[in-house]
N, C-alpha and C positions, 0 to 999 in steps of 0.2 A: 489855640490862641488866634490864629489867622481868621477863623470864622467869627470869633468874638469881636474882632476889630471892625467888622463890617456891620455889626448890630448898632441900632440906635442907642443913645446914652441911657434911655429908659430901660431897654432890654438888657443892656450891660449891667445896669444896677440890679435888675431882677435876677440875672444869672449869678451875680456875686452873692446876693442875699440867699438864694436857693442853694448855694454851694456851701453855706456855713454848716459846721458839724451839728447834726440833729434837726436841721431845718426841713429835711426831706424824709424824716423817719416815718411819717404817716403814710407815705407812698410805698414804703418797703415792708410795712407790717401786714401780717395776716389779719383779716377782719374778724378778730376774736371778740365777741360781745362781752364775755366774762372779764376780759381785760380792759374793756372800754375802747378797743381799737376798731371802732366801726363808725360810719357816718351815714346819715340818711341821704336821700337823693339831693335835696337842696344844699345840704352841707358839702357834699362831694363836688357838685358843680360850682358852688361858690369858691371852694378851695382851689379848683383848677383855674378859674378865672383870676383869682387873686395871685396865684403862682406866676402866671404869665402876663399879668397886667391887662387882661381883657376887660372890656366894659361889662359890668354886671347888669342883668335884666331885672325888671320889676322892682326897682328901688325908687323911693320917693324923690321928688325934685328938691324938697326942702326938709331940713331937720326940724324937729319940734322946738328946738331952741331958736329958730328963725334963720339960721345960716343955710346956705345952699348945701344940699346933701352930696358929698363926694366920699370916696373911700377914705381919703386922707382925713377928712373931717370926722367921719364915723369912728375912726380909730382913736381919736383924742377927745371927742366930745364927752364931757362929764355929766351932761344932763341925763337923769334917770339912773345914774350910779352904775352903769355897765362896766366902766373902766375899773371901778372898785371891786366888782365881782371878779373881774379878770385877775386883778392883783391878789385877791384873797384866795382864789382857787390855787394859784401857784404856791402861796404861803402854806395852805393846808396840805397840799400834796407833799411838799418838801418836809413839813413837820411830821407827816405820817410816815415817810420813809425814814427820817431820823429816829423816830420812836422805836424802830425795829433794831437799831444798833446802839443807841445812846440812852442814858438815863436823864431824868430831869428835863424833859422836853416840854416847852410851852410856847404858845403863840401870844403875840402882843405882850411880852414881858416888860414890866416897868423898869426903867433905869434908876439907880439910886440918885436922889437929889444932890445937887452940888452944895457943899458947905465950906466955901472958901477956896476950893481948888481953882487954879487958873488954867483955863482951856484956851489955847492960843488962836486957833482958826476963827476968823471973823464970822464964818457961816456955820459954826458949830451950834448944835442944838443944846441950849442951856436951860430949857424949860424943866420945871420940877416934875411935870407929868410926862416927860419924854419916854417913848417906848421904841424898842426894836420890833422887828416882825417875828423873829424866832430866837429862842434860846435852847441850847442843848449842851449837856455836859459830857465830856469825854470824846469829842469828835477829833480835834487836832492833837490833843494830848490827854494823858490819863487824868481824869477828874478835873480837867481844865474846862472852864465855861467858854462857850462860843456863842457869839451873837451874830445874827444874820439879818440883813435888810434887803428887800426886793424892790427893784425899780424896773418899770416897763417904759419903752419909748417906741415911737413909730419912725423908722428910718427914712421913710419917704415924705416926712413933714418938710415944709419949705426951709426950715432952719437947718436941716441936716443934708439937704440934697447936694451941696457942694463940699461935703466932708466925707472922708473915707470912712467906711464902716468900722474898722478897728479903732479909729480915733474917737468915734462917737461913744463906743463902748467904754473906752478908757476915760473919756471925759465924765461919764456918769459914775463910773467906779470911783474916781477921785473926788467927785462931789459928795458921794455918800461917805467916803472916808473922812473928808473934812467935817461933815455933819456929825458923825458918830465915833470915828476911829479913836481919837485921843481920849475922849471921855470914857469909852469902853476900856481902853488900855489902862488909864491912870486911876479911874475910880472903881471900875468893876474888876480890874486885874484879869481881864479876859481878852480873847481875840475877837476881831470884827471882820466879817467877810461880806462885801456887797455882791448880791446876785442880780446882775443886770440882764434883762431879756429884751428882745425886739419883738414887735408884733408879727414879724414874718417868720418867727420860729427859731432864730439864732440866740446865742447867749455870749456874754463877755468872757474874757480869759479867766477871771477869778471864779466865775460860775462853772466853767468847764473843769477847772482844777477841783472845785468842791465836789461836783457830781462824780468825777473819776475816783476821787478818794472814797466817796460814799459807796460806789460800786465795788470797791476793793475791801470793804469791811464785811463783817459776818453775814450781812444780807445775802452775799453770794457764797461765802465759804461754808455756810451751814445749809446749803441747798445743792441740788444737782446741776445748777446753772453756773457756767463759767463766768469769770470776770467780764469778758467781752459780751456774753449774753445778757448779764445783768445790766451792764452799761447801755446796751441797745434797748433793753426794756425800759430803763429809766428815761432815756431820750425819747422813746415812743410815747411814754406816759406824758412827758412834758410837751411833746409835739402836738398830741391830740388836744391837750388842755389849751395850748396857745391857738390852735386852729379853731376849736369850738368858740373860744373867746372872740376871735376875729369875726366869725360868722354871726355871733351873738351881737357884736357891736354894729353889724350891718343890718341884721334882720330883727333884732330885739326891740321890744316896746319900751320907749323912753318916757312914755306917759302912763300913769296908773289908770288902767281901764276898770279893774275890779280887784278887790282884795278881800278875802274872807276874814272875818274877825277871829276865826278859829285856826287860821293858818299859822304854822310854826315851822321854821327852817330846820332841816335835818342835814347832818354831815354825811356825804356820800362815802361809800366803801372804797378803799384803795386796794386793788388786787395785787397779788404778789407775783414775783417773777416765776417763769416756768420754762421748760425746755421748748425751744422753737423747732 
């Protein structure tokens, strides 16, 4: 603690963010390509620079949207859809893990339209075409439906710099609950869990509880890997996803240079836990 007190406020913030559960999992993992726990040279050095707040090399001076290019801008710029790719990757990984232990798992499930129900929060989503990110049956209780929604934020954005990290996670969790919680409970008769992540690799309290519960389900009990090993594997999987998303937002192309008419997206394979 004495050493930390002598650091600049920027480095103190970096230390706090890197100390979050799971944020440093990518550094502790063996570089197993079949698990996706590997980085190329550019990704590795970008990851190190991001971790310590060092200046990145060979980045443009301006973003294609016209703003000055900074790391903080790159993490939130929606031009080119890279932030949506980041969100959808976490959604698909989580849905893939849930499909191993739950039935009736779906992404982007539609919520039932309201037909006279009174939803009290002013910020609640009342649209007929409202959707959550993930639905799974049997996660929190037998045959009970669970809806989950993912949110990503950049903790070094100007609006968060004077707020503690736990308070920002809690703020986003409460916002998600106001948006979906009452509607899911009253209309769907189901549970709602917000999964809040930071671009630096951490996650909110409700997400920590969710993934701990996931690691304790048959995904680990039906394999040779212990609960702690399964939880470490899940955290590594999420950590590498968040890290690659961060480097993608920095190095990725935000303007369409070429697109084949025959190109079609394919969902990547999610590796399973194994003995470390």
